[in-house]
N, C-alpha and C positions, 0 to 999 in steps of 0.2 A: 576414557579421557573426556573431560568437559571443555567447552570453549566459552570464554567470556569475552564479549565484544564491548569495549568501553573506550572513550577517548581520553580519559584522565582518571588516575587513581591518586587520591590524597590521603596521607596518614592523618590520624587524629591530631589536633593541635598539640605541639610540644613533644611529639613522639617521632619515631623513625618508621620507614616503610621497609618491610622485610619480604623478600620473595623466596619461597621455599624454606626448607629446614636443613639442618646439618646433614650432610650426606646426599642431598638432592643434587641433581644436575639441571642447570638452567640452560636451555639451548636457544641460541640465536641463529635463525636459519640463514643459509647462504643468500646473499643479496640484500639482507637487512642492514641498516646503518644505525650505529649507536652515536647519538649526538650528545655531547657533554657541554653544558653551559655553566656548570658549577665546578666544584673541586673533585677531581678523580683521585681516589685513594685505593691502594692495594690492587692496582692493575699492573700486569707485567712484572718484569724483574727490576729490583731496586739496586742492582749492581753491588749487592753485598754477598759475602764479605768483601771488604777492600782494605788495603794496607799501604803504608808509605813509610819508608825508613831511609835515613841518611847516615853518612859516616862522618862523625864529628871528631875523629882522632886520626893521626897518621897511622898507616898500616904498611909494614914492610913486605915487599913482594920479591921473592928470590927469582933469579934468572931461570928460564926454561922449565918452570914448575907451575902446574895449575894450582892456584891458591884461591881458597874460598874468601870472598870479600865479606867481611863482617860489618854490616851496616848497623852500628850500635845505638843509633838514636831513632827510636820509634816515634814518628810524628803522630801517626794514628794506626790503629789496628782494630777494626770493628768487631772481630770475633776472637782476638788473642791467638792468632794462628802463626804469627811471625815470631821467631826466637832470636833476640839480639845477641845471644851468646854463641849460637851456631851459624847464624845467617840463613837458616832454613825457614821457608814458608810451608807448613804441613797442613793438609786438609783433614777434617774429620768426616764421618759419614753424613753429617748434616750439610756439609758444604762442598761436596764433590760437584764437578762441572767443568765447563770451559771458561778459561780465564784469559784476559788480556794482561800481559806482563811487560814491564819496561824496566830498564836498568842503565846506569851509566857509571863510569869511573873516570877520574882525572888524576894524573900523577903530579907530584910536586915538581918543581923545575928540574927537568932532565930530558935527555934525548933518548928515544927508543927506536930501534930500526924495525922491530916486529912486535906488534901488540895484538892480542886476541882476547875476546870476551866470550864466555860460554854460559848458556843456561843449562844447568845440570838438572836432570829429572830422575829421581830415585837412584842416583849414583851413576847414571849414564848420560852421555852428551845428548841433548835435545836440539840445541841450536848453537852455532858458533858464528861469531862475526870476527873476521880477520881484518886488520888494518896494517898496512905497511907504514912504518914511521917515516917521517920526512925530515928528521933532524930538528924539528921545532921544539921549543920549550913547552912545558905543561901539556904533554900529549894526553888526549882523552879519546874515549870510545863509548858508544852507547848502542842499545838494541831494544827491540820491542817485537812482540808477536803473540800468537795464541798458543796455549798449551791446555791439554785435556787432563785434568786431575780427576780421574774417574773412579778411584778407589780410596777408601779411608786409609790414611797414613801415606798417601802419595805426597812427595815433597819436591820442591824446587829450591835451588840456590844459585848464586852467581859466582863464577870463577873467572880469574884473569890470568894471563900468561904473557910474559915479555922476555926478551932474550938479551938484555944488556946489563948484566950484573944485578945487584940488589938495588931496587928502586923503591920509592915511597909514594903511596897514594896520598894525595893532599887531604886535609881535614876540612875541606869546603863542602858544607851541606848541599849547596845548590848544584855541585858538580858530581857528587858521589851519592847515588840514590838507587832505590830498588822499591818497586811497588806493583800493584796490580789490583784487578777487580774481577769478580765473577760476571760473565756475560749471560750465561744460561746454565741451568742445572743439568 
């Protein structure tokens, strides 16, 4: 290994400076500080893929039955992993990792004495939020949390359960939503 002691390295005018070649490892020793006074690109995670979907139609929810919420209005989906017909967000091998997920539902004018929201992971319950209704109109519930989608074809979806006859989710985009983003691979 050779050692080069200099105070400044400038690339030729109009070119870029490259350190190492493809496959090389550039090591920054412990205790060293990287100071950036310009634009930093391609550092860290960019929180992709990410998606956000809303529900723009009324959806009927039967009593005492877990029902998949179909968020049919895809606002964005950077990797086309959310399916508006099934309500599933499914990762491919390129996008496995730990995700921050959030979701919410709001019912059209009705009272519900018990309301639950579930994050389903590969067909099994991953997280449940239970809320006891208080007789108010337009009951709503929301959740957020981490989930590890560690294998290709892992999927998540949102399910809702209520116990007061058939009720209808409102068609309000701002109140019925499902989204998330990858935090780390």
